[in-house]
C-alpha positions in Angstrom: -25.7 -42.5 -46.7 -29.1 -44.4 -47.0 -30.1 -46.6 -44.3 -29.1 -49.6 -46.3 -25.7 -48.3 -46.8 -25.2 -47.7 -43.2 -26.3 -51.3 -42.5 -23.5 -52.4 -44.9 -21.0 -50.0 -43.5 -21.8 -51.1 -40.1 -21.3 -54.7 -40.7 -18.3 -54.3 -42.3 -16.7 -52.0 -39.6 -17.8 -54.4 -37.0 -16.0 -57.1 -38.6 -12.9 -55.1 -39.0 -12.9 -54.4 -35.5 -12.9 -58.4 -34.7 -9.8 -58.3 -37.0 -8.0 -55.9 -35.3 -8.6 -57.0 -31.9 -7.2 -60.6 -33.1 -4.2 -59.2 -35.0 -1.9 -61.3 -32.8 -3.5 -64.6 -34.1 -1.9 -63.7 -37.4 1.5 -64.1 -36.0 3.2 -67.2 -37.4 5.0 -69.6 -34.8 8.5 -69.6 -34.5 8.5 -73.0 -36.3 6.6 -71.6 -39.4 9.0 -68.9 -39.6 12.1 -71.3 -39.5 10.7 -73.6 -42.3 12.0 -72.3 -45.4 10.3 -75.3 -47.5 6.6 -73.7 -46.7 4.9 -70.6 -47.0 1.7 -71.1 -46.2 2.0 -69.3 -43.2 2.1 -66.2 -45.4 -1.6 -66.3 -46.9 -3.3 -65.3 -43.7 -0.9 -62.4 -43.4 -1.1 -61.4 -46.9 -4.9 -61.5 -46.7 -4.8 -59.0 -43.9 -2.4 -56.8 -45.6 -4.8 -56.6 -48.8 -7.8 -55.8 -46.8 -6.3 -53.2 -44.5 -4.8 -51.7 -47.9 -8.4 -51.6 -49.4 -9.6 -49.9 -46.3 -6.9 -47.2 -46.5 -7.2 -46.9 -50.4 -11.1 -46.6 -50.0 -11.1 -43.5 -47.4 -14.9 -44.6 -46.3 -14.2 -46.2 -42.9 -13.8 -43.3 -40.7 -10.9 -41.9 -39.3 -10.6 -44.4 -36.5 -10.8 -47.3 -38.7 -8.5 -45.8 -41.2 -6.0 -45.4 -38.6 -6.2 -49.0 -37.3 -6.1 -50.1 -41.1 -2.9 -48.1 -41.5 -1.4 -49.5 -37.9 -2.2 -52.9 -39.0 -0.4 -52.3 -42.3 2.6 -51.3 -40.0 1.9 -54.5 -37.8 2.0 -56.9 -40.4 4.9 -55.5 -42.4 7.3 -54.5 -39.5 6.3 -57.0 -36.9 5.0 -60.3 -38.9 7.3 -59.9 -41.9 10.4 -58.3 -40.4 10.3 -55.7 -42.7 9.9 -57.8 -45.7 12.8 -59.9 -44.5 11.1 -62.7 -44.5 9.5 -62.3 -47.9 12.9 -61.7 -49.0 13.9 -65.0 -47.6 11.1 -66.9 -48.9 11.6 -65.9 -52.3 15.3 -66.6 -52.4 14.9 -70.0 -50.9 11.7 -71.0 -53.0 12.4 -69.3 -56.3 9.7 -70.6 -58.1 7.1 -69.6 -55.4 4.5 -67.2 -56.4 3.7 -66.0 -52.9 5.9 -63.5 -51.8 5.4 -61.5 -55.1 1.7 -61.3 -54.5 2.0 -60.3 -50.9 4.7 -57.7 -51.5 2.4 -56.2 -54.3 -0.4 -55.5 -51.6 2.4 -53.4 -49.6 4.1 -51.8 -52.4 0.6 -50.2 -53.4 0.6 -48.7 -49.8 4.1 -47.2 -50.1 6.2 -49.9 -48.3 9.6 -50.8 -50.1 12.4 -53.5 -50.0 14.9 -52.7 -52.5 16.5 -56.3 -52.0 13.2 -58.4 -52.5 12.6 -56.3 -55.7 15.8 -57.4 -56.7 15.0 -61.0 -56.0 11.5 -60.8 -57.7 13.5 -59.4 -60.7 16.3 -62.3 -61.0 14.5 -65.2 -59.7 10.6 -64.6 -60.9 11.2 -62.2 -64.2 14.7 -63.2 -65.2 14.8 -67.3 -65.1 12.6 -69.8 -67.0 11.7 -72.1 -64.1 8.8 -69.7 -62.8 7.2 -69.4 -66.0 7.0 -73.2 -66.8 6.0 -74.3 -63.0 2.6 -76.3 -63.2 0.1 -74.0 -61.8 -3.7 -72.9 -62.4 -4.5 -70.5 -65.3 -6.1 -68.5 -62.3 -2.8 -68.6 -60.2 -0.7 -67.4 -63.6 -3.1 -64.7 -63.5 -2.8 -63.7 -60.0 1.1 -63.9 -60.3 1.1 -61.8 -63.3 -1.3 -59.2 -61.9 1.1 -58.9 -58.9 4.1 -58.4 -61.5 1.9 -56.0 -63.3 1.5 -53.9 -59.7 5.2 -54.2 -59.5 6.0 -52.8 -62.9 7.4 -56.1 -64.2 4.9 -57.2 -66.8 2.3 -55.4 -69.4 -1.1 -55.4 -69.1 -1.4 -57.4 -72.5 -0.3 -60.5 -70.4 -3.3 -60.0 -68.3 -5.6 -60.2 -71.4 -4.0 -63.2 -72.7 -4.0 -65.0 -69.2 -7.7 -64.4 -68.8 -8.8 -66.4 -71.8 -7.1 -69.3 -70.1 -9.4 -69.1 -67.1 -12.7 -70.4 -66.3 -14.5 -67.2 -66.2 -12.4 -65.9 -69.6 -14.1 -68.9 -71.6 -17.8 -68.1 -70.1 -18.7 -71.8 -69.4 -22.2 -73.0 -68.7 -23.4 -71.5 -65.7 -25.1 -74.6 -64.1 -21.8 -76.2 -63.8 -20.6 -73.9 -61.3 -19.9 -75.7 -57.7 -18.0 -74.4 -54.9 -14.6 -74.7 -56.1 -15.2 -72.9 -59.7 -17.1 -70.1 -57.7 -13.9 -69.2 -55.9 -12.0 -69.4 -59.1 -14.6 -66.9 -60.7 -14.6 -64.4 -57.8 -10.7 -64.4 -57.5 -10.7 -63.5 -61.5 -12.4 -60.6 -61.0 -10.6 -59.6 -58.1 -7.3 -60.0 -59.9 -8.8 -58.0 -63.0 -10.0 -55.4 -61.5 -7.0 -54.8 -58.9 -9.6 -55.7 -56.0 -11.9 -52.9 -57.1 -9.9 -50.3 -58.2 -10.7 -50.7 -61.7 -14.2 -51.9 -62.6 -13.6 -50.9 -66.2 -11.2 -53.6 -66.6 -13.8 -56.4 -66.8 -14.7 -57.1 -70.5 -18.4 -56.2 -71.1 -19.5 -59.7 -71.8 -18.0 -61.1 -68.4 -19.6 -58.2 -66.7 -22.9 -59.2 -68.3 -22.2 -62.8 -67.8 -21.8 -62.0 -63.9 -24.5 -59.7 -63.6 -27.1 -62.4 -65.2 -25.9 -65.1 -63.3 -24.8 -63.9 -59.6 -28.1 -63.7 -58.4 -28.4 -67.7 -58.8 -25.3 -68.4 -57.4 -25.8 -66.0 -54.1 -29.3 -67.4 -53.5 -27.4 -71.1 -53.7 -25.0 -69.8 -51.2 -27.6 -68.4 -48.8 -29.4 -71.8 -49.0 -26.4 -73.6 -48.1 -25.4 -71.1 -45.4 -21.7 -70.6 -47.5 -21.1 -67.4 -45.8 -17.7 -66.8 -47.0 -18.3 -67.3 -50.4 -21.4 -65.4 -50.5 -19.5 -62.4 -48.8 -16.9 -63.0 -51.9 -19.8 -62.6 -54.6 -20.7 -59.3 -52.6 -17.1 -58.3 -53.1 -17.8 -59.0 -56.9 -20.9 -57.1 -57.0 -19.1 -54.2 -56.1 -16.4 -54.5 -58.6 -18.8 -54.3 -61.6 -19.0 -51.3 -63.6 -22.6 -51.0 -62.7 -23.0 -52.2 -59.2 -26.2 -52.6 -57.5 -26.1 -52.8 -53.6 -27.7 -56.3 -52.7 -29.4 -55.5 -49.7 -31.3 -58.9 -49.1 -28.0 -60.8 -49.1 -26.1 -58.3 -47.1 -29.0 -58.4 -44.2 -28.4 -62.4 -44.6 -24.8 -61.9 -44.2 -25.4 -59.4 -41.0 -27.7 -62.2 -39.5 -24.9 -64.6 -38.8 -22.3 -61.7 -37.6 -21.5 -62.3 -33.7 -21.8 -59.7 -31.7 -18.0 -59.1 -31.7 -18.1 -58.8 -35.6 -16.9 -62.3 -36.6 -18.6 -64.2 -39.1 -18.4 -68.1 -39.8 -16.8 -69.6 -43.1 -20.0 -71.9 -43.4 -23.0 -72.9 -41.0 -22.1 -71.7 -37.6 -19.0 -70.6 -35.7 -17.4 -73.6 -33.5 -17.5 -73.1 -29.8 -14.7 -73.4 -27.5 -11.3 -73.5 -28.5 -10.4 -70.0 -29.5 -7.7 -71.1 -32.0 -10.4 -73.1 -33.9 -12.7 -70.0 -33.8 -10.4 -67.9 -35.3 -9.3 -70.3 -38.2 -12.9 -70.6 -38.9 -13.5 -66.7 -38.7 -10.5 -64.7 -39.9 -11.1 -65.4 -43.8 -15.0 -64.6 -44.0 -14.5 -62.0 -41.6 -12.1 -60.3 -43.4 -14.0 -60.8 -46.8 -17.0 -59.1 -45.0 -14.9 -55.8 -44.1 -13.6 -55.8 -47.9 -16.6 -56.3 -49.2 -18.6 -53.5 -47.3 -15.9 -51.2 -47.4 -15.9 -51.5 -51.4 -19.8 -51.5 -51.3 -20.0 -48.4 -49.1 -17.6 -46.5 -51.6 -19.5 -47.4 -54.7 -22.8 -46.5 -53.1 -21.2 -43.1 -52.1 -19.9 -42.6 -55.3 -23.1 -43.0 -57.3 -24.9 -40.9 -54.6 -22.5 -38.0 -55.8 -22.6 -38.5 -59.1 
């Protein structure tokens, strides 16, 4: 492992240790769990499961961090989601809601099963017309379709068709990329590649477009201190068919990491209220752990090729 790869790996593992230390902060309060009309509280749990699953999948974190990732998956599934029962309840009470399918796909990939939820998804998501006509963005449709594809409910042909309706699928003028559009680009790449599992699924013209313009977008993020978005661009780097370890921007990201491992969403972390700090740090810190794991894996693979 080179010094640069070791620096990236170290930054990611410090981020993961912070997430592991703060696992109880992901637990929804009783009022959130009891509110059947809202699924917003599922998002952090789903993101935690997704990144833990990537750490387990890539196998480059070391035995201690791999064990903590598996333990956090168990914690999220059994403690936070009650063995999947809460996902099933949310799906049954919010039939058109896409969230439960997306979150379940992350657990399903790692071997967790909930037969009743799968039946709910087949009937309420794939079997009814209503979910297919809910007015959501093309990107969200791609996200849902990707989850259904992972669960064996949809063909890959649908993903190619849905890609053409997204911002990235049309390859628009790159100077019109703002912060909102940037997140749609990063997530389109995540969905297409199954969170970095299949870089070959990126069409060649999209990979070329990203390789050409990402350096500009990353420099803009660094200038504006948009650390969460910069972390997402570093994930996209590692999702490309021919990734290059962006040492310059990894060093910038590492420079704003706290000694405990947290990173701010943008600017500096707030001080004082611990919940405010967690709310500002949990997503960029998860993103950093994800980006570092994927970048380390791709770098080691290149070294062994």
